[in-house]
One Martini backbone bead per residue (centre of mass of N, CA, C, O) as a GRO file, in nm:
protein
  249
    1UNK     BB    1  -0.988  -1.773   2.752
    2UNK     BB    2  -0.872  -1.743   2.453
    3UNK     BB    3  -0.808  -1.614   2.180
    4UNK     BB    4  -0.982  -1.481   1.886
    5UNK     BB    5  -1.035  -1.506   1.577
    6UNK     BB    6  -1.227  -1.328   1.359
    7UNK     BB    7  -1.168  -1.585   1.171
    8UNK     BB    8  -1.184  -1.870   1.003
    9UNK     BB    9  -0.919  -2.007   0.826
   10UNK     BB   10  -1.101  -2.270   0.726
   11UNK     BB   11  -1.273  -2.113   0.544
   12UNK     BB   12  -1.364  -2.160   0.213
   13UNK     BB   13  -1.447  -1.857   0.145
   14UNK     BB   14  -1.128  -1.775   0.225
   15UNK     BB   15  -0.976  -1.916   0.035
   16UNK     BB   16  -0.649  -1.986  -0.115
   17UNK     BB   17  -0.491  -2.059  -0.427
   18UNK     BB   18  -0.176  -2.092  -0.406
   19UNK     BB   19  -0.090  -2.240  -0.680
   20UNK     BB   20  -0.197  -2.021  -0.867
   21UNK     BB   21  -0.030  -1.776  -0.757
   22UNK     BB   22   0.253  -1.914  -0.795
   23UNK     BB   23   0.225  -1.933  -1.103
   24UNK     BB   24   0.193  -1.620  -1.156
   25UNK     BB   25   0.476  -1.535  -1.032
   26UNK     BB   26   0.662  -1.753  -1.205
   27UNK     BB   27   0.583  -1.656  -1.475
   28UNK     BB   28   0.718  -1.592  -1.820
   29UNK     BB   29   0.400  -1.547  -1.934
   30UNK     BB   30   0.454  -1.229  -1.987
   31UNK     BB   31   0.329  -0.878  -2.072
   32UNK     BB   32   0.447  -0.574  -2.085
   33UNK     BB   33   0.218  -0.274  -2.091
   34UNK     BB   34   0.355  -0.107  -1.839
   35UNK     BB   35   0.581   0.176  -1.765
   36UNK     BB   36   0.653   0.371  -1.462
   37UNK     BB   37   0.761   0.677  -1.319
   38UNK     BB   38   0.762   0.798  -0.992
   39UNK     BB   39   0.831   1.076  -0.868
   40UNK     BB   40   0.913   1.260  -0.622
   41UNK     BB   41   0.647   1.371  -0.438
   42UNK     BB   42   0.422   1.206  -0.597
   43UNK     BB   43   0.150   1.089  -0.805
   44UNK     BB   44  -0.040   0.789  -0.931
   45UNK     BB   45  -0.275   0.686  -1.171
   46UNK     BB   46  -0.416   0.354  -1.261
   47UNK     BB   47  -0.494   0.086  -1.457
   48UNK     BB   48  -0.623  -0.247  -1.369
   49UNK     BB   49  -0.704  -0.545  -1.498
   50UNK     BB   50  -0.853  -0.812  -1.500
   51UNK     BB   51  -0.573  -1.047  -1.476
   52UNK     BB   52  -0.356  -0.847  -1.388
   53UNK     BB   53  -0.031  -0.746  -1.320
   54UNK     BB   54   0.121  -0.560  -1.040
   55UNK     BB   55   0.416  -0.355  -0.999
   56UNK     BB   56   0.610  -0.230  -0.726
   57UNK     BB   57   0.922  -0.030  -0.736
   58UNK     BB   58   1.258   0.004  -0.608
   59UNK     BB   59   1.474   0.150  -0.818
   60UNK     BB   60   1.694   0.304  -0.589
   61UNK     BB   61   1.543   0.226  -0.315
   62UNK     BB   62   1.421   0.336  -0.040
   63UNK     BB   63   1.043   0.364  -0.046
   64UNK     BB   64   0.755   0.493   0.033
   65UNK     BB   65   0.393   0.402  -0.008
   66UNK     BB   66   0.051   0.499  -0.090
   67UNK     BB   67  -0.240   0.300  -0.124
   68UNK     BB   68  -0.507   0.282  -0.361
   69UNK     BB   69  -0.855   0.155  -0.449
   70UNK     BB   70  -1.083   0.092  -0.719
   71UNK     BB   71  -1.345   0.055  -0.899
   72UNK     BB   72  -1.342   0.153  -1.221
   73UNK     BB   73  -1.683   0.162  -1.249
   74UNK     BB   74  -1.703   0.191  -0.910
   75UNK     BB   75  -1.595   0.411  -0.652
   76UNK     BB   76  -1.769   0.298  -0.417
   77UNK     BB   77  -1.568   0.072  -0.460
   78UNK     BB   78  -1.326   0.009  -0.210
   79UNK     BB   79  -1.077  -0.005  -0.021
   80UNK     BB   80  -1.058  -0.192   0.300
   81UNK     BB   81  -0.860  -0.176   0.571
   82UNK     BB   82  -1.013  -0.290   0.823
   83UNK     BB   83  -1.104  -0.564   0.703
   84UNK     BB   84  -0.832  -0.661   0.613
   85UNK     BB   85  -0.715  -0.660   0.895
   86UNK     BB   86  -0.908  -0.879   1.008
   87UNK     BB   87  -0.832  -1.103   0.800
   88UNK     BB   88  -0.491  -1.060   0.759
   89UNK     BB   89  -0.385  -0.822   0.915
   90UNK     BB   90  -0.155  -0.555   0.984
   91UNK     BB   91   0.004  -0.726   0.764
   92UNK     BB   92   0.117  -0.781   0.426
   93UNK     BB   93   0.147  -1.060   0.184
   94UNK     BB   94   0.164  -1.324   0.049
   95UNK     BB   95  -0.179  -1.429  -0.022
   96UNK     BB   96  -0.290  -1.175   0.039
   97UNK     BB   97  -0.580  -0.955   0.076
   98UNK     BB   98  -0.789  -0.706  -0.065
   99UNK     BB   99  -1.081  -0.538   0.045
  100UNK     BB  100  -1.394  -0.435   0.020
  101UNK     BB  101  -1.657  -0.251   0.074
  102UNK     BB  102  -1.956  -0.160   0.160
  103UNK     BB  103  -2.164  -0.413   0.011
  104UNK     BB  104  -1.945  -0.600  -0.128
  105UNK     BB  105  -1.723  -0.771  -0.006
  106UNK     BB  106  -1.427  -0.834  -0.172
  107UNK     BB  107  -1.183  -0.932  -0.357
  108UNK     BB  108  -0.941  -0.714  -0.542
  109UNK     BB  109  -0.670  -0.834  -0.420
  110UNK     BB  110  -0.370  -1.039  -0.481
  111UNK     BB  111  -0.081  -1.141  -0.348
  112UNK     BB  112   0.210  -1.279  -0.513
  113UNK     BB  113   0.456  -1.080  -0.447
  114UNK     BB  114   0.742  -1.044  -0.206
  115UNK     BB  115   1.077  -0.910  -0.105
  116UNK     BB  116   1.021  -0.862   0.172
  117UNK     BB  117   1.046  -0.880   0.485
  118UNK     BB  118   0.861  -1.081   0.753
  119UNK     BB  119   1.023  -1.017   0.986
  120UNK     BB  120   1.050  -0.885   1.280
  121UNK     BB  121   1.157  -0.656   1.460
  122UNK     BB  122   1.284  -0.577   1.765
  123UNK     BB  123   0.991  -0.396   1.805
  124UNK     BB  124   0.772  -0.543   1.595
  125UNK     BB  125   0.801  -0.472   1.308
  126UNK     BB  126   0.643  -0.435   0.987
  127UNK     BB  127   0.546  -0.487   0.661
  128UNK     BB  128   0.289  -0.358   0.498
  129UNK     BB  129   0.047  -0.150   0.625
  130UNK     BB  130  -0.287  -0.117   0.821
  131UNK     BB  131  -0.262   0.104   1.063
  132UNK     BB  132  -0.222   0.345   0.900
  133UNK     BB  133  -0.206   0.640   0.741
  134UNK     BB  134  -0.194   0.930   0.583
  135UNK     BB  135  -0.061   1.201   0.502
  136UNK     BB  136  -0.157   1.546   0.605
  137UNK     BB  137  -0.241   1.879   0.619
  138UNK     BB  138  -0.409   1.871   0.891
  139UNK     BB  139  -0.192   1.750   1.069
  140UNK     BB  140   0.022   1.958   1.033
  141UNK     BB  141  -0.148   2.191   1.145
  142UNK     BB  142  -0.197   2.066   1.426
  143UNK     BB  143   0.099   1.997   1.509
  144UNK     BB  144   0.273   2.267   1.366
  145UNK     BB  145   0.113   2.515   1.225
  146UNK     BB  146   0.131   2.434   0.914
  147UNK     BB  147   0.146   2.486   0.573
  148UNK     BB  148   0.103   2.169   0.385
  149UNK     BB  149   0.068   1.999   0.049
  150UNK     BB  150   0.299   1.769   0.067
  151UNK     BB  151   0.130   1.485   0.052
  152UNK     BB  152  -0.044   1.203   0.027
  153UNK     BB  153  -0.327   1.312   0.006
  154UNK     BB  154  -0.265   1.515  -0.218
  155UNK     BB  155  -0.144   1.319  -0.421
  156UNK     BB  156  -0.391   1.145  -0.457
  157UNK     BB  157  -0.591   1.369  -0.543
  158UNK     BB  158  -0.433   1.453  -0.797
  159UNK     BB  159  -0.414   1.170  -0.939
  160UNK     BB  160  -0.760   1.133  -0.948
  161UNK     BB  161  -0.865   1.383  -1.114
  162UNK     BB  162  -0.883   1.261  -1.410
  163UNK     BB  163  -1.129   1.061  -1.283
  164UNK     BB  164  -1.335   1.229  -1.121
  165UNK     BB  165  -1.190   1.275  -0.847
  166UNK     BB  166  -1.143   1.320  -0.490
  167UNK     BB  167  -1.063   1.361  -0.160
  168UNK     BB  168  -1.316   1.200  -0.080
  169UNK     BB  169  -1.193   0.924  -0.219
  170UNK     BB  170  -0.990   0.909  -0.027
  171UNK     BB  171  -0.829   0.649   0.168
  172UNK     BB  172  -0.722   0.419   0.334
  173UNK     BB  173  -0.414   0.257   0.351
  174UNK     BB  174  -0.136   0.101   0.194
  175UNK     BB  175   0.187   0.072   0.324
  176UNK     BB  176   0.435   0.050   0.115
  177UNK     BB  177   0.757  -0.032   0.259
  178UNK     BB  178   0.663  -0.018   0.550
  179UNK     BB  179   0.751   0.020   0.899
  180UNK     BB  180   0.542  -0.107   1.164
  181UNK     BB  181   0.377  -0.043   1.485
  182UNK     BB  182   0.315  -0.122   1.832
  183UNK     BB  183   0.356  -0.036   2.126
  184UNK     BB  184   0.383  -0.251   2.411
  185UNK     BB  185   0.261  -0.048   2.611
  186UNK     BB  186   0.058   0.188   2.448
  187UNK     BB  187  -0.019   0.123   2.153
  188UNK     BB  188   0.159   0.304   1.962
  189UNK     BB  189   0.243   0.430   1.673
  190UNK     BB  190   0.511   0.318   1.450
  191UNK     BB  191   0.811   0.388   1.285
  192UNK     BB  192   1.047   0.268   1.028
  193UNK     BB  193   1.274   0.217   0.821
  194UNK     BB  194   1.311   0.122   0.513
  195UNK     BB  195   1.431  -0.212   0.383
  196UNK     BB  196   1.460  -0.146   0.107
  197UNK     BB  197   1.581  -0.227  -0.212
  198UNK     BB  198   1.705  -0.238  -0.501
  199UNK     BB  199   1.437  -0.398  -0.676
  200UNK     BB  200   1.212  -0.418  -0.507
  201UNK     BB  201   0.879  -0.579  -0.464
  202UNK     BB  202   0.515  -0.548  -0.527
  203UNK     BB  203   0.274  -0.797  -0.608
  204UNK     BB  204  -0.041  -0.804  -0.800
  205UNK     BB  205  -0.376  -0.923  -0.843
  206UNK     BB  206  -0.657  -0.852  -1.039
  207UNK     BB  207  -0.997  -0.932  -0.973
  208UNK     BB  208  -1.066  -0.656  -1.087
  209UNK     BB  209  -1.130  -0.357  -1.213
  210UNK     BB  210  -0.888  -0.102  -1.164
  211UNK     BB  211  -0.805   0.179  -0.963
  212UNK     BB  212  -0.492   0.301  -0.908
  213UNK     BB  213  -0.290   0.451  -0.619
  214UNK     BB  214  -0.015   0.660  -0.555
  215UNK     BB  215   0.224   0.779  -0.302
  216UNK     BB  216   0.524   0.937  -0.301
  217UNK     BB  217   0.660   0.988  -0.021
  218UNK     BB  218   0.788   1.272   0.134
  219UNK     BB  219   0.944   1.080   0.364
  220UNK     BB  220   1.060   0.863   0.217
  221UNK     BB  221   1.206   0.617   0.430
  222UNK     BB  222   1.174   0.729   0.742
  223UNK     BB  223   1.461   0.828   0.876
  224UNK     BB  224   1.319   1.122   0.889
  225UNK     BB  225   1.161   1.334   1.057
  226UNK     BB  226   0.857   1.544   0.954
  227UNK     BB  227   0.779   1.578   1.262
  228UNK     BB  228   0.811   1.774   1.510
  229UNK     BB  229   1.077   1.877   1.705
  230UNK     BB  230   1.284   1.663   1.525
  231UNK     BB  231   1.264   1.766   1.256
  232UNK     BB  232   1.336   1.718   0.917
  233UNK     BB  233   1.474   1.674   0.584
  234UNK     BB  234   1.372   1.405   0.370
  235UNK     BB  235   1.471   1.460   0.077
  236UNK     BB  236   1.744   1.274   0.056
  237UNK     BB  237   1.540   1.002   0.082
  238UNK     BB  238   1.417   1.041  -0.187
  239UNK     BB  239   1.243   0.821  -0.434
  240UNK     BB  240   1.172   0.660  -0.691
  241UNK     BB  241   0.903   0.480  -0.864
  242UNK     BB  242   0.779   0.173  -0.997
  243UNK     BB  243   0.548   0.083  -1.260
  244UNK     BB  244   0.403  -0.251  -1.353
  245UNK     BB  245   0.223  -0.403  -1.628
  246UNK     BB  246   0.061  -0.729  -1.682
  247UNK     BB  247   0.010  -0.972  -1.908
  248UNK     BB  248  -0.135  -1.304  -1.895
  249UNK     BB  249  -0.143  -1.634  -2.016
   0.00000   0.00000   0.00000
């Protein structure tokens, strides 16, 4: 008996109206209502209203970021990486959706445009992953015995503090612009340097009112290991990221 998909891809309850989202991606009838630059090694949280488009941009070149999302009015409803991975796959791109946690279980984001390559690397890595989680100070302490609070977990926690949320609200992430995979022999998680170029972007449509947050990863483009015996200083590879929010006619 062959492998079975977790869900029936022909189930109409999970169908995506590709023509609709294609029109959203292609329209020039949009008005930019917010533009923000996120400096290196920092985080940012911002609201995206239902029906708006949001674009995350590599404004100077390759740089990865960790993404979280909550219902703006009820943060108990938040992005659920595990269920999204079961529905959409380990890596996401245009027309894939991000799903919320139980008991809500609904699409909260639909990806409308993605300029990064979708082909696997020679080792089987792909972009925008749901496999890994965020870097955090507790892992650094465990692995290297160091105290270090400039991590994606810390950045996300600091970013959402003005919205009366804490590190307990930070959850498993979507790693945007990041190449990852599982080793073919041991199925151990690996990363590769980001292939993003200046001006590349990841764009999505808000299905509900959202509070979004990213950490501009202190690891930069992940071309330099930041942990372990061969670790170096990834600071030279760190670059700012852009956030753009649009109203759509």
